[in-house]
N, C-alpha and C positions, 0 to 999 in steps of 0.2 A: 736545507739547501745544499748541504755538502754532497748529497747524491747527485745533484744536477752538475756540480763542478767536476766530479769524478767522471761522470758520463761524457761531459764535454771534452775532457782531456783524452779519454779513450777514443772518442770519435775523430779527433784531430789526427791521431796516429793512424787510424783506419783509413781516413781520407787520403793521406799521403800514399799509403800502400795501394789504395784503389786507383789513384791517378796513374801509377806505373802500369797496373794491369789494364787500365782502360786505354792507354796509349798503344800498348801492344795489341790490344783487342781491336783498336780502330784499323791498324795496319792489316791485321788478318781479315777484318771485315771487308776492307776495300778490295783486297785480292779476291775474296770469295764472291763479292758483288760482281766484279768484272766477269768471273767465270760463269756465274749463274744469271746474268742480266737477261740473256735471251730466254731462259727458262721462266723468269718472273714476268716477262712481257706476255707470255702466253697464259698466265694464271687468270682465271675469271674473277677471283676475289683475293684481297689481301687481308690477313688477320690483324686485328687490333687487340693486343694482349694486355689484360689488366692483372695486376698483382694484388691478391687479397690476403691480408695478414690479420688474423683474428684468433682469439682463444678457441680451442676445439671442444673441450669436455666440460669446462666449468660453466654451467648454464646460469649460475648466479650473476654472471656478467650480462647486462642487457644486450651487449654486442657479441655474445658467444655465437660460434659458427652455426649450431643447430637453430638458433633464433634468427640469424641474419641471412644464412645461406639460402633458404627458400626464397627470400625477397630478391636477392641478387640474381638467382637463377631465373626468376620470373621476369626481372628487368632485362636481362640479357636476351631472353626469348622475345620480349616485346620489341627491343631495338632491332634484332635481326629480322623480325617479321615485318617491320615498317620499311617499305621500299624508299621512302623519302629520307630516311636517316642513314647516313654513311653508305651511299651506294658504292658498289664494287668493293665493299669491305665487309668483313665478318668479325663480329665481336666475340672474344673468348676471354676466359679468366683462368688463372692458376692460383692455387690456395696453399698457404703455409700457416702452421700453428705457431702462435706467439707465447704459448705456455711453457713453463719449466716442468720438471718432473713432479712437482707438487700441485700442478693444476693452477698456478698463479701466473698472471702476466709478468713476463720477465723483460727487463730493459736490456739484457744482454742477448737473449735469444732472438728477439724481434729484429734488431739490426742485422744480425747474421743471416736471418731468413731473407731480409730485403736484399742483401748482397748476393746470396745464392740465386735469387730470382733475377736480379739484374744481369748477372753473368750468363744465366741459362736462357733468358728470353729477351726479346726486344720489347721492353715495357713502355707502354704509352702513359700509364697512370697507376697510382697506388690506391687501393680501396682499403681503408683502415690505416693503422690499428685503432682500437677503441680506447684502451687504457692510456692514461696520460703519460706514465713513465715509459711505455713502449712507443707511443706516438712521437715523443721528443727526438730520439736518435733517428728514427725512420724519417721524420720530417726534415732533419738536417741533411740526411743523405739525399732525400728527394730534391731539396733546394740545390745541393751541389750538382746533382745529375740533371737539373731542370726538368723534373718529371712532376706533373700535378699529383697532389695527394688529396683525396676526397674521403671524408669520414663523418660519421654521426656521433662519434665519441669525442675523446680528447677535449673535454669540457673545461680544462683548467684555464685560469686567467692568463697564464704565460703564453698561450697560443694566440692571444688577441693582439693584432698588430702585424705589420708587414716587415719589420726590421729583421727578426730572427727566422721566422717561418713564412716566407712570402709565397710558398706554393701550396699551403694548406687551405682548403675550403671546408667549412664545417656546416653540414646541413642538419645537424641535430641540436639539441639544447646545450647552452653553455652557462657556466657559473657567472660569467660577466653579466648576462641578462638576469640571472637569479639575484645578483646583487642590486641591480636596478629595481627589481620588483620589491626587495626589502626596503630600499630607499624610498620608494613611493608609498609603502605602507607607513613608514615612520612619518613622512610628510603628511599623509592623510589623517593620521591620528594625533598630530601635533607633537611628536617626539623629535626634538631637534638638538638635544643636549647630551644624552647618555643612554647607551644600550650595553648589554652584556652578551658575549658570544661564548657558548659552551659547546664543546664537540669532543667526540671520541676519535682518537688518532690510532689507527691500526697501521703501524709502520711497515709491517711485513707485506702488505698488499698495496693496492693502488691509492690508498688514503682518500676515499671518496669524501668523507666529512671534512678533512683538512682542506681540500681544494674547494669544496662548497662554501665553507666559511671564509676562505680567502676571497671569493667573489663578493661576499657581503662586506668584508673588511675594507676592500679597495673602494667600493662605492660609498659606504657610509663615511669613510674618512674624507671624501671629496666635499662634504658639507660641514666638516669640522665637528662631527659628533664624537664625543669622547667614548672610547671603547675599552671595556675590560674583558679579557678572554680567560677562559678556564678550560684546561685540557685534562682529560682522563683517558685511561686505556681500559676498555671493558674486557679485553682478552687476557687481562692480568688481574683476576679477582683476588681478594674481594675489593669492590669499589667502596671508597670511603664516602658514603652519602652524607654523613654528618658534616664533613669538611665542605662538601659541595653546597649544602644548605647554608652553612656559615658564610660562604662566599656570596651566595645569593642575597642573604640578609644584609650584608655589609656593602655590596657593590651593585646590586641590580634590582630593577623593577620590571624592565622590559628585556626579556631574554629570548635569544635565538639559539635553539638547541639542535644539534645533529648527533644522533646515535641510533642504535638499533631500537625497534619498537618495545622490546621487553625491558631494556635498560631504562628507556624513557618512562615507561609505566611505573617501574619500581621507584624512579626518582620522584614522580608525581605523587605516588602513595606516601613516600617519606615526607614530601613537602606538605601534604595535607595533614599528616599526623603532627607536624611540627607546630610549635606555638608561635605562629606568624599571622600577621594581618593579611589573609589570603586574597582579599578583594583588592589589595594594592599591587598584585603581581599579575603579569600576563606572560605566557610562554608561547613562542612561535616555534613549532616543531618542523624542522626541515626534513620533509619526507617526499622528495621530488617524484618518486615513482609510486607513491601512495601505498606502500606495503602495509601500513597500519590500518588502511581503509578497505582492505580486500574482503572483509567479511560481508555477508549479505546485508547485515543491519547497519553497516557503517559505524560500528561502535569500537573504536580503537582501545577503549579501556577494558573491554570484556575479555576475561579469560576463564570464567566459570569456577573461580576459586573464592576463598574467603575474603580476598581484598577487592572484589568487584564493587562493593558498595562504596568504599572510600575512594577507589579509583574513579568511579563515576562522578563523585563530587569534585575530585581534584581536576578532572578534565574539563570542568566548566571554566577553568582559567587557561585553556589551551586553544590555540589556533594552529592549523596545519597548512604548510605551504607545499603545493604539488604542481607538476606540469598540468596544463589543461588539455584534456583529451579531445582530439578532433571529433566533430559530429557530422561531417559530410558523408554522403553516400559512398564515395569512392574509398574512404578509409574503412568503412564497415565491410565492404566487399573485400578489400585488401586483407584485413585481419582474418576474415573467414577463409580466404584462399591460403593465407599464411599458415593457419592451423592445419589445414588438410595437407599442404605440401610438407610441413615439418614432420607430420606423422608418417607420410609416405617416404620421404627422403632419409630421415634420421630416426624414425620410430620414436619421436619425441612429442609429447603432448604439451602444447602451449596453453597457458591459462589466459583469461581476460585480465590484462594488466596494462598499466601505463608504459611498461617496458616495450610494448609493441610499437611505441612511437619511434624507438631507435631503429627498428627494422624498416619502418616507413621512411625514416630519414636517410638510410642507406639506399633505399630504392629511389627516392627523389634525387639523391646525390648522383647516382649513376646516370639517371635520365638527364639531368641538367648538364652533366659533363658531355654526354654523347650529343646532345642538341648543340651545345656551344662548340664542340669539336666539328660538328657538321657545318655550322655557320662559318667557322673559320676556314675550313678546307674548301668550302664552296667559293670563298673569296680568293684564296691564294692558290688553290689547285694542288697543294702539296701539304705534307705533314708540317703543322705549325710548331713553333717552340712551345714548351710547356708553360712558360711564364705568360705567354700571350693568351693561351686558353684559360689559365687561371684568372687573370685579370678580367677577361671577358665574362666570366661567371659571376664576378662580384658586382654588388650594387644593382641587382636586377630582381625582378619578381616574376614568378611563374606559378602555374597551378600544378600541384602534385597530389599524390594519394593522401597526404596529410593535410590537405587544404592549400591555402595560399602561402607559398614559400617566398619569403623576402630575405635576400642576402644583403647585409650592409656593406659599407665601403671597405671593411676588413675581411670579408668573406665569411662572417659569422651569421647564422640564421637568427632572425627575430623570433623568439619563442614566447608563447603565451603561458601564463600561470594562473592558478586558482588558489583562493584562500578559503579553507573549510573551518566551520565553527559549529558548536553544539547550541543551535538557536532554540531548540525545543528540549527543555530539561525533562519532560515527561517521557518522550521516546529515547532521549539521550543519544540520538543519532546525529552524526555530523553531516552538514550540508554546505554547499558552496554559497558564500555570501558576497565575495568580491572576485572579479576576474581582472587580469592585467593584460592589456594589449601592448605588446612589446614594440610594435611598429610605431604606435602613437605615444607610447610611454604614458598611458592613462589607466587609472583604476576605475572600474565600473561596478556599481552595486547591482546585485541580482534583485529584480522586483519582488516586493513583499517579504524581503528578508533584511535583517540588520544584525551586526555582530552582538554577541551576548557578553555582557560584563557582569562579573560576580557581584560587584557592589552597585550595579545599576548604571554606572558611569565609567567612561574610559579612564584608567588610572594614569597619573602623570609619570614621566620617565624618571623624575627625581622627586622623592617624598617632600611634602610641604615643610616638614621639620628637618629635612636632610637625612642622609643615611645613618648618621650618628646622633640624630635628635639634637643637633647643636645650632639650629636656626634660632636666632634671638626672638623671632616672632612667637615661637612656641614655648619659650621659657616661662616658668610659672610666675605669675604676677603676685605682688603682695596684697593681702586682704586684711580687712579690719578685724578687731576682736569680735565685734557683733556678728559679722559675717561668719567667722569661724564657729562661734557658739551656735548660730542658726543651723549651719551645716551639720554640726555634731548632733544637735537635738533632732534634726530631721532624720539623720541616719539612725539614731537610737530608736526613734518612733517607728521607722520603717522596719527595722530589725525586730522590734517587739511585736508589731502586727504580723509579720511573717512567721515568727516563732509561734504566736498564738494560733494562727490559722493551721500551721503544721501540727501543733499538739492536738487541736480540735479534730482535725481529720484523722489523725492517728488514733485518738481515743474512739472516734466513731467507727473506724475500721476494726479495731480490736473488739468493740462491742458487737459488731455484726458477726465477726468470726466466732465469738463465744456463744451468741444466740443460736447459731445453727438453724437458721430459718429454712434451710433446705431439707432438713431431716424429716423423714416420714416413718412412722411406725408400721410394721407389717400388719398389725391388727387393724389399722385404719383402711386397709385395702381390701375390697371385696372382689374376689375373683369372679369373672363373668363366664357364662356358658354360651353355647351356640345360639340359643334363642335370643339372648341379650345382644349378641353380635348382630343377628339378623335385624333386631329392632333398632339397633343403633345406626345401621347403615341406611342412607337415603338412596332413592332410586331416581335416576335422571336419564331420560332418553331424548336426545336432541338430534335432529337431522338437518344438516345444512350443506347442500350441494357437495356431496361426495364424502362427508364425514359423518360417522355414526358413533356418537359418544355414548355407547351403551353403558348400562349400569354394571358395575363390577361385581354386583351380587345378582346372579341370574335369577330369572323368574321361575325356573323349574326346581328350585330347592337346592341347587348346588351352591355351596358356600365356599368363598375364597377368603380365608383368614390370613391376613398378612403379618400380624404380630400378636403376641400374647397380650391380652387386655385385662383390665380390671377397673373397678369403680373406686374413685377417690373423691370423697365429699360430694357424691352424687353424680359425678361426671366420669365418663369413660376415659381411660388413659392407656397408653402403651407402656408395657413393662418389658424391659430388656435386662435379662439376668447376666451377671458377670461370672467368669470362671474362678474368680478369687473367693476363697472361703472367708477371708477376713480382710477388712480395710483398716489400716492404721491411720488414725486421724492426726497426722502431723501437720505442720504449718503449710507445707507445699500442697497437700490435699485440700486443706481448708480454703486456700487461695483459689485452687482450681474450681471448687464448688461455688465459691462466691462469684468468680468471673463468669462461669457459665450461667449462673442465675441472673447476672446483670445483663447478659447479652440478649437482646430482644430485636427481632426483625421479622417482617412479614414472610420471608422465605427461609426461615429457620424454625424448626419445630421448637416449641416452647418447653424449656426445662421446668418441670413441676417440682421435682425433688429426688432424693435418693434414700434408699433403705439399706442400712448396713447391719441389720439384725441377722446373724448367722442362723440357718444356712441360706436365708433369702436375701442375699446381697443383689440388689438390682437398682436400675435407674428408671424413673418414671417420667415420661415425656408426653407431650400432646399426641393424641391419637388421630390419625388421618385415615378415614374409612375407605378411601378410594384405592388404597394399596400403594405399592411401590411402582416406580417407573419401569422397573424390570418386568413386573407382572403385567402392566399395561401393554408393553411392547410385545410380550410373548403371547398375549391374548388375541388370537386371530379374529375374534368376533368384533373387536374394536377397530374401526377404520379411522386412520389418522391422516388428515391432509397436512400440508406444510404450514398452514395457519396455526393448527394445533401444535405441530412440532416446534415451530419457532417460539410459541408461547411457553412451552415446557423448557426449551433451551434457555430462553431469556430469564426464566425464573431461577434456573441453576446459576446463571452468570451473576444475577443480582445478589443472590444469597452468598456466593463465593466472594464477590467484591466486598460485601459487608464483613464477611468472616475474616478475610485477609487484612482488612483495615482495623480489626478489633483486637482486643487483648488475646484472643484465641490464636491469632496469627495464621494458622493453617489447619486443614482438616485431617489429612493423613490416610483416610479410608474412603475417599470419594468414589462412589460407584453407583450404578443404576438402582441397586437394591437399597441404597441409603438415600434415595430421593423418593419421597412419598407425596401423595396427592390428597388434598382435603376435599370437603364437600363442595367448595366453590371452584374446584379444579385448579387451585393454586398449588404449584409444586413447592415443597419445602425440603430442606436438607436436614438430615438427622444423623445421629451417631458421631457428633463432633465433640471435641474437647474431652476432658476427664481421662487423660492418658493413664492416670494412676489406677483407674478401675479396669483397665484392659489387662488381659493375661500376658505374662511375660514369656510364656512357653507355648509352642505350637504342638507339643507332643499329644498323642492320643487322637489327633484329628484324622479324618478320612483323607487319604492322599488326593483323591480327585477333587473333593470339596476344598481342600487346602489350596491346591494350585489354581482352582477355578476362581477363588477369591483374590488371587494375586495377579489376575489378568489385567487389572486396572493399575497396578503398581508401576512406578517409573523404573527404568533400567538402573539408574544410579542407586536407588533404594534396594532393588533386588540384589544388587551385588554386595551390599553391606551385610556383615554377619549379624549385627544388631541395629537395624534401622531405627531411627527415632519414632516412638509411637505416634507423635503428632505430625510426622511427615514433614514435607517442605512445601513451600508455595509453588515452586516449579514442578514438584511431583504432583500437586493437585491439578495443574494445567495439563500434564500428561494424562491423568485419569479423565479429565474432562474431554480430551480428544478421543479417548476410547468410547466414552458415552456418546459423543457426537456421531461416531460411526454406527453405534448401536441404535440410535434414534433414526438415523437416515436410512439404514438398510433393514432394520427389524429382523436380523438374522442371528441375534445373540452377540455376546461380547467377543471381540477380537475375531470376527469372522474372516476366514481366509478362503478365497474361492479356489477350488481345485486342490486344496491341501488339507485333507482331513487329519489335523494334528490334535492330539490330546492336550488339555491344559498344561500338563507337566512338560510336554515337548515344547509347547509355545514359550513357557516361562524359561526353560533351559536355553532356548535359542536367543531369547531377548537378553538374558544374562551374558551369553557368549559375546554379544555385540558384533555379530558378523556383518559384512558389508556386501550388498546393501542390507540395511537393518531390516529385521523382520517386523513388519507392521501390518495392521488389518488392511483388507482390500477396499479400494475406493471405487465406487460405481457411479460415474458421472450421469448415468441415466436415471439414477434414483435421487440425485440431489444436484444442486448447481455447482459449477466449477469453483466458484468462490468458497463454497462450503468445503469442498475437497481440499483446497489450499489451506483453509483454516485448520482442518484436521491434521494435515502434514506439519504445519507449524507447531501445533500443540504437542504432538508426540515426537518432536525432533530429538535426536540422540543427545545433542549438546543442550544442557538445561538453559544456558544463557540465550539460546536462539528461540526459546519458547516465549510467546507473548504473555503479558500480564492480563488479568481478568478485566482491568479497566480498558485495555486495548481491545480485548475480545468483545466487550460490550459495544464499543464504538463500531467495530467491524460488523457485528450482527445488525446494528441499527441501519448501517448502509445497505446491507443485503436485504433486509426486510423493513422497508420504510413505513409500511402500514401496520406494523405491530403495535399492540396496546400493552397495557400493564400486565394483563393476565388473560386466560381463556374466557372467563365470564365477561370481561369487558369487550372482547372480540365478538362474542355471541350477541351481547346487547347492541353492539354497533351494527351488526348485520340485521337484527330485528328492527332497529330504528330505520335502517335503509329500506327494508321491505315495507314498513308502515308508510313511509313517504311515497314509495312507488304505488301502494294501494290507494292512497289518497288521490294521487294524480289520476289513477285509473277510474276511481269512483266519480270524480269530477267530469272526466271525459264521457263516461257512460251516462251520467245525468244529463249532460247537454244533448247527447244523442236522443235520450228519452223524451225530453221536452220538444225537440224538433219533430219527432214522430207523432207526438201528441197533438202538436199544432196542425200537422198535415191531416191527421184523422178527424179533428174537429172541423177543419175546412171542408173535408169531404162529407161529413155528416150534415153540415149546414147546407150543402148543395142538394142533398137528397131529401131532407125533411125541413119543415118550417123551423124557425129559430126557437120558438116556444116549446115545440115538441122535442127538439134536440137538447135544449137545456134541461127538460124534465128527465130525459134519458141519461144525461150526464150526471144528474143528481141521484140516479138510481130509483126514480119514482116510476110508477105505472101510469101510462098515458090513458086517460079515460076518454071514451067516445062522447062527442058532443052533438047536439041537435041545434040547428039554426032556423029561425022562423023565416028569414028572408035573406037570400044571397043572390049575387049576380054571377052567372057563368058565361064565359065568353069562349067560343070556339071559332077558329079561323081555318081557311083552306086555301090552297094555291089554285088560282084560276088556270085552267088548261094544263094541269100537271101531267095528264095522260099524253097530250100532244108533245109536251116538252120532253117527256121521258122517251117517246118514240123517236124524236129527232136527235136525241143526245146519246152519247156513249155512257156506259155504266159509271165510269169514273167521273164524267161531267155531272151526272145526276147526284152522285155522292158528294161532290164538291159543292154543288148548288145547295143541297140540303144542309151541309155543314155551315156554309156561309149564312144561310137563312136562320138556322137555329142559334148560331152565335149572335146574330143581330137581335133576335128575339130575346135571348138571355140578357143582352146588354140593356135592352129597353125595359125589360121586366124589373131589373135591379133598381130602376129609377122610380118604381111605383110600389105601393104597398099591396101587392097581389101575390097569390099563391099559384104556382104552375102545377095544375092538376095532373096532366098527362100529355104525352106526345105520342100519337099513334099514326105512324106513317107521315102524311103531310098535314094531319090535323093537329092543331096546337090549342090546348085549352088552359085558360087561367081563370081564377076565381078571386075577386077582391073580397076583403072582409073575413078571410079565413086564415088561421083559426082565431085570430084576434079581431073582434068586431070593430068596424070603423063607421063613422057617421057621415062620411062623404057619399053623396048620392051616386048611384050606379050609372046613370046616363053620362055624368061627367067623366067617370072612368072609361066608359065605352067610347065617348068622343075622343078622349086622349089616345086610346088604343087605335082607333080608326085612323088617326092622323099619321100613323106610322105603318101603314099596311102595304107599302110598295117597296120594291127592291130591284135595283138593276144589277143583274148577275154578270160577272165577267166571263162565265163559261156558257151562258145561253147563246145559241147560234144567231139569234135575231137581236135587233137593237131595241125591241119593245121591252118595257119593264115587266117584271114579274109582279102580278097583282095578287093580293091576299084578300079574300072576300070573307065576310062574316057569315057564319053558319047559323048561330043562334045567340 
C-alpha cells in the first residue's frame, strides 16, 4: 500500500499547482468568452469532448486501445447519428496513451496525460483508464475537477464507494462482485470456517491477481471465515513448489488460486505427484477471462507433453471461475463488428475471448453517459455539473450490447459469473455447472450437470482429524490382546495368500515363456502355389441397390494375391517375412510373442506363430482371402456404397479400440494395406505388435515405396530421427484419418486435388509443418460434412486435439445409426427386409386371385348349369345326356311388333332389359334351366340337367302366373303380356 500513499502525496502537490493554473485559466476564458460569444451563438452545434486515456500497444490488457478503440468509435457514431440524443451538440473524443516506455500502465504517465487534456480541451468526461494504478490518480483529478469518469476497468475494491472516488462509474466487471461470487460458492458447498488464498503477485505491473484476491478476502472476511494466504512471484523463477505444497497440506483444503495457466498446471502436476489424499482437496482457479479455456476442447490441462496424463487426473480437483459471456443477439453482432473494425482501424486481429466483454462495457458506459447527459440537459437546458450526471447514472438499469446493465448504488455494474468443472472424465473437457446472478446474488445450477468431486462427495473445508491430525476423535483407541492377535493373524494370512498367488502366476508365466508355444518350424510350413490360392479363395457376388460386392478373384483367371501364403497344419496362413536375419530371443522378445499370442479379437488377425529359423525368419498369421482394404478401394470393379464403407470403417475402429486398451497399446503402422478382409467381409487389422521383428534400418528401400508407406505417419513421428517402432496412440488416430479420406474418395492415400505431388514431396511438406498444414483434400460431395469434420480432427497438427478411438466410435454411431456389427449382418438384414416385403406382396396377390376366381365362378354359373360348371371346374369332360321326357316352355311378348313401332329404339332396349331382368329373377326361384333367349322368345326347361320328379303342369302353371309386366317406358297404360308359345 506504500505505492498508494506516495501517489496520494504527489497528487496533493499537483492539485495545488493545478488550482493556480485553473484560476488564471478561468480569467482568460471569461475574456475570451466575451469576445467570441457572438461567434458561438451562430454555431449550429457545440462539441462535447471526451478524454480517453488507455494503453496503446500492450494488447495483453483487455482495455488496450486496439481492443476498445473500435467500440468507442462505433458508440460515438451511434450517438451523433441519433437526433434524439444531445441535439445541437456533436460528440468527439481525444485520446492519450497511459503506457510508459516499457508498454506497462504507468501511474505517473496517466495523470500527466489527464492534466494535458484538461488544459487543452474543455472536457465533459473521462473514458478510462483501465488499469487500477492509473485509474486512481486520474479518478482523484476527476473528482477535483468535477468531471465524470466512466470506465470498464479499474476493478480494484478500493474504487468501491463514494467517499474517495465519487465521480467514477464502472460499467465493467469488478473484483468486489468476484468476491461475492466466491462467498456464495463457499455458502453453497457449506464451507464457512476456513479457506486458503494463493496468488501470484507481479509488482511491476498492475497486479491483477493481487486485486482479484483482495476482492475475495474482503467478502469472505465478512462472514468470519478464517483465511490463510500464500504469495509467490512467478516472474522470479524457480518457484518453490515443494514449499507451496507443504503450505497446502498444513493450511488448506479449499484453495482459491490466481496465477498464469502454465504455473497453475505445473502446480497441479506437482500436487498430483505428491503423497497427499487428493480427494480431500479442491482448487478454485481464478481465471476471469478464461485464458485457460480458450482451446477448442476446453481442456486447460492439455499441453501435448509427457505431463498430460497426470495433469488430466490432477484437474479433476479443479473448478474454474470466469466471467459469464453474454448470449444476447446484440452482443454477438457487436463482437463481429468489433473484429472487423479492429482489423480496419488498427490492423489488429481480435480473438473470440471473454476480454471482449471489456470493450462492450466501454461501449455501454459511453452510451449510458450520453443518455444521462441528454436527460439532465433536457431538464436544465444547460451543461450540468459532473457530479449530478454521475449520480443520475447510478442505481439504474438499461439494455446495452452486453445485455441488461444494472449499476448499483455505488456506480459499479452487477456482473454475472460462471463456474466450470470437469464433469465428464472421459472427454476431460470443462463445462459450466453453476452461474451466478450478481443482481440477485444467487447461484443457479445448469440443468443435467453437477460438480464433480474426486472422492464422490464434497470435501470439508477442515479435515475431520484436523490439519495436524490432532483431533481427539481420530486418536487411536486401545484394543485388546485378542483383537491384536486376530489382526496380526489375518494380516499374515492375507500376505501368505497374496505371495502364493504371486508365485503361482510367476511360475506359470515362466513356464509359458520357456515352452515357446508360438514357435513354428519352417519344415512344418508347406508353401502354396497359384492353384492352391485359387482353390482357397471363395467367390461371392452380391448386388443390393447400388453396391456390387464382386469377388476379389475374378472369373477370367486373373489372380490377385495379397500376401505370401502357405499351409500350416492343413490350413492356409499368411506369411510375412522380416528383414532381420536373426532374432535374439531375449526376455523382451519372449514377452512380445506371449502378449501378441494372448491378444484375440474379431477385428485383429489371429497370430498363429513365428518362425525364427534362418534365413526364413517370418511371422505366420491368419489369412484373409479378400485382400487388403487398399486393394478393394483401388479395384474399380467393386462398387461401394456408404453402408459398405461404414461397415469397413467401424471394423477398423473396433479393432483399434481393443488394441489401444490391450497390452499392445498402439499399432504404429496403421494403413489401408494393413487392413485385410476375410471371407465374411469382416475387416481385420494386421501387422501389429512384435516391434523387435521389424527392421531398424530403412536402407536399400526404393525411395518412392519408402515415402509412399510414410503417407499415413503422423507429423510428430515423421520429425523424429528414430520414431518408436510401436508408434503412439495419437499417431494411430492420424493414420486412421488418412484412411478415412482414402475410403471416402477412393483416390488413393493422401489425395490432393489440383496438386500432383510425389510421396516424397508430401512427406517433406508435412514434416515442415507449414501453415496451413498440408492435409488431404476433403470433398463434401463424396461424404457427409460430419465425416469431413471427423477427418480434420483426426489429422490435427496438435496430437492432444485428436480424438481417441472410443470417441470416434461414438461419433460414427451417431453418423450411421443403422450400422450393424459387420457387412454380412447388414446384408442379412436387407435380405430379411426383402423377404418381409415379398410376403406382404404374395398375400396381396393371393387375395386379388381369390377375388378374380370368385367373379369367374359367378359368371360361369350364370352361363352354364351348376352341375356342368362344377364338372368343368374339376377338369372333367361333360358327357351328353338323353332324357326320356322333358318340359320345354317358350314365351313371347304379345304385340311386340306394335310396341316396337310406337317406341324409340332406346325405349325398346329398356323394355327388353327390364323384362329379361324380371325373368331372371323369377327363374332363380325355380329349378329350371334357361335354354336360350332369341329376340323376344324366352325358353326354359325344368328337369335339366338334373332330373326332378315334380310334374310339368305344376311348373307351367307357376310360370304362367308371372307372365305380365307393366313397363315404365311403354307409351300406353296397358300391361305387357307374355303368351305361351308351346
